[in-house]
N, C-alpha and C positions, 0 to 999 in steps of 0.2 A: 579728506585723506585721514584725519585723526579718527573719524568714525569708522572708516574702513579698517584701519589698523586695529582698533579696539575689537571689532567683530572677528578679525583674524585671530587676535589674542584669545578671545573667548572660545573660538573653535579649537585652538591648540590646547587650551586648558581642559576642555571637555574630552579631547582625544587622549590626553595623558592625565586622567583625573587623579590617579594615585599620586603621581609626582607633584601635581599642582597642589593637592591637599596637604601633602607633606611639607611643601615649601611654605604654604600659607600658615600652617600650624607652627612650624619651627620659627618662622619670622615673627609671628604674633606673640610667641612666648618672650622673645627678646625685646620686642617693642613694648609689651605690657610691663615687663620688668623695668625697662627704662622709664616708662611713664609713672609707675608707682614710686620709683626712687626719685624722680624729678619732683613729685608731689611732696615727698618727705623732706627733701632738701629745701624746696621753696617754702614749705611751712616753717622749718626751723630757722631759716634766715629772715623770717618776717617778724621775729619777736622784738618787741619794744622799738620798732622802727618809727612808730607814731609819736614817740615821746619828743616834746620840744626840748631843745638844748641837750640832746642825747650825747653830744660830743663833750659836754662838760659835766656829765653825771658819772660818779664813781661810787663803788662800794669799798669801804675800808675792810681789809681782811688781814688775818694774822698768818705770816709766813714763817720762814726759818726751817727748823728740822721737821716740824709737823704743820701741815697746812690746815687752817681752820677758817671757815667763812665768817666766824663771829669775832667779836672784840670784847674787851673787858667793859663792864657796864659804865664806869665813871668817865670813860674817854669821850663819848660824844658831847656830853654837857660841858666838859672842860674845853674841848675843841671849839664849841660854839661860843664860849665866853672869852677864850684867850687866843683863838686862832685868827689869822688874817687871810684875805683873799678868798673868802668863802661866802657865798650868798645864802646857803641853807645847809643845816645838818639835821638829818632825820634819823633819830634813834628809834628802833622798834624791836619788840620781842615777838618772834615768830616760832611757835613750837608746833611742828607738824604732827607730832604724836598725840596732840590733844584730841580727845573725843569728848568735848565739853557738852554738857547738857545746858540747854537754854530754856528758861521758864518765863512765860508771860503771865504775871499775876492777874487774878480776877479783877475786873473793873466794870462797874455798872452791870449791864446785861452780859458782858463778856466773861465767859468761864475761863478758868486757868488753863493754859496750854503748856505742854512740855515737848520740846524738840530734842531728841537724843543725838549724840555723836556728831555735833556740828564742827565743821572745819572752816579754814579761811579766816580765823580770828587772830588779830594782832593787837598788841599794846603800842600805841604810837602817839606822836605829838603833831601839832599843826604843820610843822615843817615837812612832814611826809607829803602833804598835798601840794607843797611848793615844788617838790621834785617829781612826784608822780601825780600830775593834775587829774582831777575828776570834774565832771560837770555837776554842780550843786543844784539839787532840787529843793532843798530846805536847809537852813543854817548857813554857815560860812566857813571857809578854810581858816580864817584868822581867829575865830573864837570857839568853834564847836568842840575842840579837844583841849581847850585851855584849862578847864576845871577838872578836878578828880571825879571819878565815878560818872563820867559822861561817855556816850557811845555814839558813833556814826554808823549807820547801816547803808548797805548798797540797796538799790531799788529792788533787786531780786529777793534779798532777805526780808525787806519790808513786806513785800507781797506774800512771802512765806509765813512770817510771824504775825502780821497784822493785815490780813486781806481786807480789801475794800476800805483801806485807810489811806488818805492822801498824805504826801510827805509833810505838809504843814500840820495836818491833824496829828501826825505821829510824834511831833516834838513834845517833849515833856512826859511821855509815857515811860513806864518802867520795864526794864528787862533784867533778869537775874541770870548770871553765868555761874556754872559749877556750884549752884545752891548757896553761894556765899557772896558773890561779887554783885552788889546791887548797883545798877546804873540807870541813868536817864537818857533817853534819846535826845541828842542835841543837833543832829543833822542827818540828811539823806543825800546820797550821791548816786549818779547813774553808774551802772556796771561798765567796765571797759570792754568795748566790742572787739578791739584788736587783740592779737596774740601778745601776751605779756607774761613775764615771770613774776609779776607783782599783782596777781589776780586775787587780792584779799577782799573780803566781803564785809567784815565787821571790824571796826576800829575803836578800841577802848582807849581812853585817854591815858597817856604814859604816867601822869601824876597819880593815877590810881595805884600804881605799884608803890610809889613812895609813901602813900597813906595806908598801906596794908602790910603789916609786919610779916605775914606769911609769904606774900608775893615778894617783898623786899628781900627776905632771906633766900627764897628760891632763886631769884634772879641775880643774887650776889651784887646788890645795888652799889655798894661802896668798895668792892674788892678789885683793886688794880691787877692783882696777880692771878685772877681767875678768868679763863677764856672759854666761852661756850658758844656753839654755833647758833643758839637761839637768840643771841644778842647781836642784832644786825645794825649796820650804820651806812646810810647813803649820804653823799654830800654833793652839792652843786657848786662848782667852782665859779668864781668871778671871771669874766672875760679876761684873757691874757695871763691867768694864773696857771702855772705848770703843776702837774701832779707831783713832781719830785720835790717842789718846795713845800707842799703840804705833808708829804712823807717825812721831810726833815722836821717840820713843826711837831708832828705826832711823836717822833723819836725824842724830841726835846721835852715834851710833856711827860713822857714816861720816865725820862731821866730825872725829871723834877719831882714827880709824885710817886714813883716806884724806883727810887734811886738804886742802881746796881753798885756792887762793890767794885773796887779797883780791879781792872782786868776783865770784868764780866760785862755782859751786854743784855739788855732786855730783848724780848721777842721782836722780830722784824715785822713792821706793819707796812703794807703796800696798798696803793689805790688801784682797784680793779675796774677797768672801763665797763660801762654799761653793756656794750656790745660783746663783751667777753663772758658775762655772767651766765648766759644760756649754754655756752659751749665748754666752759672750763670745769671739768669734772674734779680737779684738785680741790675746788672750793664749792662744788655743787654736785652732791652725790647723785642727784636725779637729772643732771645735765646731759646734754647730747655732745659727745666727743666728736670733734671735727674729723678725726681719723676714721670714725665709724662711717660718717657721710662719704668720705673719700673712698673707703673700701666698698661701700654700697654702689658708688658710681662706677668703680672698676668692675664690680660684679655685673652691673647692667651692661657695661661695655662688652664684657666677655660673652654674656648670653646673646647680646645683639650680634656680636662678631661671629659666634658659632652658627646662628641662624643664617647670617649672610654667607659664610663659607659653605654652609650646607646648600644654599641656593645656587651658588656658583658651581659646586661639584655636580649637583643634579642637572643643572642646565647644560653644562658641557658634556655630561654623560649622555644626554639625550641629543647631542649635536648630530649624530649620524642619521637620526630619524627626521631632522629638519633639513638635512643636506639637499635633498632633491628640491624642496620648496625654495631654498636659497639659490640653487642653480638655475631654476626656471626664472626666478625674479631677476637675477643678474642677466640672463639671456634676453629677457624682455626689456632691459634697459635700466633697471633699478641701480642707483649709485650706492656706494658703500655708506655714505652719510645717511641716505634714506633708510637703508636696512638697519643701521645702528639706531636711528630714531624710532623705527618700528619696534625693535627689541627693548628699547628703553621704555616705550609706552606699555609694552607687555609687563615689564618689571614694575612700572608705576601702578598699573592696575592690580597686580598681585600684591604689592606693598600696601595699596589702599585697602584692599580686602583684609589683609593681615592687620592693619591698624584698626579697622572696624571691629574685627574679632578681638583684638587686644583690649579694646574698651570694655567689651563684654566679659573679658577674662580678668579684669581688674579686681573684682571681689574675691576671686580665687587667689590672686597674687597678694591681696590684702591679708589673707590667711597665712600665706607663706612668709610674709614679712611682718607678721603680727607682733613680734617682739620689738619691732622698730617703728611701728605705726603709732604716732602720738595720739592721745585720746581725742584731741580736737580735730583730727584729720579723718574725713569720711568720704564715702563714694561721691557724695554731692560736690566735693571739692574739684571734681573733674570739670565742672561746668564753669570755667573761668577763661577769660580771654588769653591769659598767659599760657594756660594748658593747651588751648587751641593752637596758638602760635608754635608751641613746642611740638605738637603732633605734626603740623604742616612741615616744620623744619626737619623733623625726623623722617618723614616720608621722602622728602627730597634727598636727604643724605643717604638713606638706605637704598633708594632707587639708583643713585649713582654708584654706590659701593658694590651693590649686588648685580647691577645690570651692565656696567661698562665692559668688564672683562669678558663675560659670555658673549656680549654683542660683538666684540672684536674677534673672538674665536670663530663665531658662526659666520661672520662676513668674510673670513679669509679663505673660505673654500673656493677651489677652482671649479667653475661650472662644467668644463669638459670632463674632468675626472669624476665629478659628482654624477653626471648623466651617464657615465660608463660604469657606475656602481663601484668606483675605485676610491671612495672617500676615505676608507680606513687606511689605505696605504699612504694617502697624502698627509694624514695627521698623526700617524702612529709614532713617528720619530720627532715630532715637534716639541717645542718647549712647553706646550700646554699640558702635556702629561706630567712633566716635572712640577709645574705649578700646582696641579691637582694633588700631587703627592705631598708637596710642602704644606698645602692647606689642610690636608688630612692629618698630617703629623701635628700641625698646630692645634687642630681640634682635640686630638687625643692628649696632647700635653696639658691643655687646660683641664680636660676631664680627669686626667690622672692626678693633677695637683689637687683638685677638689676631693677625690677619693682619699688621698693621704691626709688632707686637712681634716676631713670628717673623722677619720680614725683617731688622729692625734688629739683633736679637741675633745672627743668623747672620752678618751683615756685620761686626759688631764682633769676633766670635770669629775670623773669617777674617783680619781686619786684625791682631788681637793675635798670632795664631799665626805669621803671615808677616812681621811687622814686623822690621826690622833692629834688633837689640837692642844693636848696637855690638860684638859679638864673634861669632866663628864658632860656629855650632851644628850644622852639617851634618857628617856623617861623623866625629863626635867620640864616643868611648866612655869611660864612667866605670865604675869598680868599686872597692869597698871592700877594704881589706887586713884579714884576720881577726886578725892579731897585732899591730896597731898600738900597743897599750898595753904591749907588752913591752920598750919602749926598745931598748937595744942588742942584745937577743936576737932582735929581729924579723928576719925573713928578707926584708923588703920590698926591700932594696937588691939582694939576689940576684935577686929577681923583676924588678926594674927593669932590671938589666943583661941578663937573658935576653930581655926584651921588646925592647930596643934592637937585638937581632940579627935581628929579624923584618923582612925587606925590604919587606913590604907596609905597614908602619907608617911614617908620615912623621915623627912626633915623639911622644916619651913624656915625661910630667912627673909628678913626685910632689909632692903638696900636700894642702891640706885641700879644702874644697868648691869646686865649679865656680863660674864667675862669677855665675850665677843659680841659686838652689835654693829649695825650700820651707822656709824657716826664716830665722834671723838669727844672725849672728856679729858681735860688736862688741868693741872693745878700748878701754880708757881710755888716753889719751895726755896728755902735758904738752908745751906748746909755749911757748917764751919769746918774747913779742912785745915787743922792747925791754927795758924794765925789768920788764915785767909777765909773769907766767907764766899761761898759759891752760890749763885742764883741759877736755878734750873726750872724748866717747865717739863713736867712728865705726865704721862697718862695716869689717871686715878679712878679708883672705885671706892665706895664706902658702904657700910652697912653693919650688921650685927655679927656676933661670933659664929653663927651657923652657916654663913656664906660659904666658907671653904668646905664645910662638910657636905653641903648640897652639891657642889661641883667637884668634890673629891680632888681638890687642889692640894698637893703635898707640901708640907713645910719641911724644908731641908735643914734648917737650923733654927734654934730658938723655939718659940711656941706661937700659938694662935693669939689673937687679941682678946682682951677682956673689956667689956663695956663698963666704964667707970663713971661714977657720979661727978667726979671732977677730973678734968684732963682727958686726953685721948692717947691711944697707942696706935702704932703703924706697922704694917708689914711691907716689905719691899721684895721685888723679884730678883732673880739672879743677874739679869741684865742691868738692873739699877745698882746692884752691888759693884759691878765692874765700872759703871758710870761714876760712882762716888769714889772709886780708887782703892777699894778694899781688895786684898789678895784672895780672900775666900769668904764664904758666907758667915762663918763664925765671928770673924773680925767685925762684921757690921752690927752684930747684936749690941745694943746699948747706945749706939750712935744717936745723936739728937738732930732731928729735922725740924726746921721752923715752918709751921703752917699758920703763921699768925701768932702762934705761941709754940714753945718748944715741945716736941712730941718724940718719945723714945721709939727706936726700932726694936721690936720684941721678937721678930721672926723674919725668916726669908722664905719666900714661896718659890717653888720650881717654876721655871719659865713656861708660859703658855701663850698661844696666839690670841691677840686682841681683836682681830678682824679676819678677813679672808686670807688664804695662803698667798695672796699677792703681796702682802706686807710682812716684813720680818718681825720677829718678836721685839717689842719695845720695852724700855724701862717703865715700870709700873709700881705704884704704891696702893695699898689698901688700908684705910684707916677706919676705926670704929666711929659710928655715928648713930645715935638713938633717935634723932628727931627728924632728919630730912630724907629718909628713905621713901621712895614712891613706887617701887616695884616689889611684888611678892615673888619669891623664888621657891619652888616646891619640887622636891625629889620624890618621885613615885617609886614603887618597887619594880626594878627593871626585869626581874625574873618572873613577874606575875602580871602579864598584860591584861588578864581578865579582870583584875582589880582596878584597872585604870578608869573604866567606865563608871564603876561604883564610886571611886574617889572623886571624879569630876562631877558626878551628880550631887554628892554631898557638898562639894565646894560651891556649886551653884546655889544650893539651898542656903548655905551660910552667907553667901554674897547677897542674896535677895533679902535676907534678914537684916544685914547691916546697911546695905545700899539698895533700898527697894526701888529707887528711881533710875538705877543704872543697869544696863545690860552686862551680863557676865561674859567677858571676852578674854580668851587666853590663847597663848601660842606655845607649841612645843619647841624647845630650843633647837633640836636637830633640824626642824623646818626653817627656823631663823637662819641657821648656818647655810642651809641649801639656798636660801634667798640671796646670799652673798654672790651666788654664781648665776643669777637670773640672766644677766647680760651674756654670759658664756653659754648658757643653755639656749638662749635665743639665737646666738651665733651658730651653735651646733645644728639647730633646727633649720636655719637658713642655708647652711652649707649642705645639709642633706637634700634640701629642695634643689639647690644649685647643682649638686652632684647628679641627682636623678635627671634633671632637665638636660644637663650637658652630655650625659651618657646617652640619653635618648637621641639628641640631635647628632652626636657623633656616630651613633649606630646607623642612623638613616644616611648620614654622609658616607659611611663605609659601604653601606648597601648600594649607594649611587655609584661608587667607584667600582664595585664588583660588577654592576650592570655595564658600566663603560668597558671594563676589561674583557668581560665575556662577549660583548658585542664586537670589540676589536679583534678578538682571537677566535671568533666563532668558526671560521674555516679551519684554523689550526686544530681546534677541538674535534671537528668532524674528521679530519685526517687521522688524528691520533686514535679516535674510536675505531675507525676502519682498520687501522693497523693493530688493534687489539688492546688499547689502553683501557684500564678499568676505571670505574667511576671514582674510586678513591684516588687514583693517580691523577686524574683530571682535577679533582678538588684540590689536591696538593699543588698542582701546577698553578691554579688561579690564586690560591691562598698564600703561597710562599712569599710573594713580593708584598702583599698587603699586611700580613702578620709581621713582616720585617719592619714595615712602617710603624705599626703599633709598638713593636719592641723598641724602635728608635725613639718614639715619643716617650716611652717609659724612662729610657736612659736620660733623655733631656729633662723630663719632669722631676726626677729624683733630686738633683741638686737644687732646683728651683724651690720645690716643696720644702726641702730641708732648710734652706736659707730662711724662708718666710715663717715656717713653723718654729724654728729655733728662735727667731726674733720675737714671735708671739709669746713663746714660753718665758722669755726674759722678763715679761711683766709680772711673773709670779716669783716670789721669793723661794717657794718650794714647788718643784715641778718634776714631771717624769723625765726620763732620759730617752732621747731618740735612739731607736734600735734599727739595725740594718734589715732585720727580718720584717719589720713593718712595711718597708718599701718593697721588699721582694714579694711578699704575699699580695700586696695591692697590685703590683705589676702583673703577677700571674693571674689574678682575678680579671684584670682588664684584657689580657691575652686570651683567656678562656672565653670571655664574652664575645670578643672579636671573632674568634674561631667559630663560634656558634652562628654568628651573623653571616660570615662568609660561607659557611656550609649550606645555609638556607638557599642562597642564590646560586652558588657554584654547583651545588648538587642538582639544581634544576637544569642548569646548562649542561651538566655532564650526562644527564639521562635523555637529552633531546635527540631526535632522529638525525643522524649525520647526513642523510640524503638532503634534508631541507637546508642545512648549512652549506653544502657543497654546490648547490644549484646556483648558477650565475646567469644573469640576464644577457 
């Protein structure tokens, strides 16, 4: 029986090839989208699931007004010595912007090797391996990172740096980092095969920092009031210890070693569970927000739903062509259950074909979802048992959703009326017509929401990228200095003087980060307000006196800083003036801010954005610093783009002269600002794909409804033509009710889209305003497209020979 039903199904598919292909294609799009999104979700939820004691592993992060994934450098070692209820404290410095050169010195017959721009390097201690276990191939977790200037390599890096060298043979060999950090290999570990957010490959002993004055200063080794995201801390709690008790201990340590004044509080430190690290974007700029995964799931559901609705509409639209077959089968004794089973088998076969096609379409969908596809997720990820089970479950669910309603509609036909060719009269007034209309309206509601979302997201991105951020971002070049941690041995001042001689450059400055960047830098300060001292943590930048000139940041009161041989000077922005309680900018001039030593406020900067327009302007200070700058800031001539290439060429030559072993890599600041919105750009691209797919599926669904209505009213059309109705009048007759459905869908979609887009815009501190004409134009565009689709089929029905339509058997 099953074989016979499948043969009948194949004959029916062949008889209505166009409809079958449309059904298969529209369903396959939804299935493939669901499949890709399942892979994305399954991949993201697999991170660090392999870690033993995962429920007792936490990261210490800094909360309060500004979230920071890092902590002050003295906290971990103090917590280790004075804390209770803790099995291990792992402090490590992880600087993702490092492009460190690794040099393997010549030894015996081995020539010197140089590996540029190496990543995955951290400074850590032995407790790191108690919390993030690795399999040891040489050395041990207890001793390998105990001494300064020792390093542990992963198996992958050992093979890269010292090929054909066994782990035991590698012990004792020398590796030089950044041309100055001389280390000895003390251990080799296997790479972690599972997905993890702690996929580090090179582990330099933490004691190396303490024994190196340049590193010690760069990492603020002894500063309790300095918080930087590169200073990370993992802890493993003892069984039965609560995270709240450890948070209390941390607060007590800060009160002890960074004692606040009466009425003031230190920054809040919280314990972030291991399973939250991958998803919490407040503390992980490269994390995966769970809301994104939820939205992707909804998108997959919508696309799958559109394909299913399309299948139902086209199946019921073809019902009159299957009526005689059903009538004959009922006359010959087929029960309703047998007929439903037959149609479900047809739907199963079609869904199976769609699923096979969807697997072939996955690479195309990988492109559509490219912004959301993790680097570790590939097409080969399909061949997993979990994915196979998901596909089987999806086929069953889609078969039931798409097949049950058409099966009930088709099996309701009266065989007597069917064999008298009166099927149209028997179904024209039933509720099935209303169901089809509801489904069609639902389709166009989804499509219309996508159209509006694409427009508003695109407008917001355009607004964000082109917004005046309060500083110059055009024709500004930034690049990192490779030896910035070497203190007085650094050649950065030589480079700076050479760059100043290039005539195509307007201004050169040495400092830390640009006004806006992807990250955060804050400093603790103390300000004496009358008799009361106030402790604050504010955003900070530092550098020389040319920084403001490079970025054209106005000083609204006072003057720019001067670099002094003794002491420092500080600028604050207008927001910080308000934070400190001054009535206006002029009052703030001369105020003393304690940065470890009293520093005078000599000027007030106009407010500017420190990050993307998602964040409001924050209090900021800029203080002079001659020693610790690690970024070169260069202003080119904005009105002479032809000179940029010449300037960059000369800069490259100067760079190679000063740093011959390092590649010259630079970024334009406007491109850095654009990178703030990569997630939004990816969202825009994804929505455009979703809009195109949904409009296509809706168009086919609308076409199916036109086919159904024209078949139902074929005799009416013939009579009207005989009585003199024009082709245009007949097109209007068929399109009036359908276009009203599309219009109704627009009316329903407008408030839905308005609600969700208004909610999305609230993530931005500065955003566009929703305008009524955006909704009107998008609705008119949808109506115009629908009218075109209706005209294609309705026009064909209108020009048909009325003799054929009025013939009755």
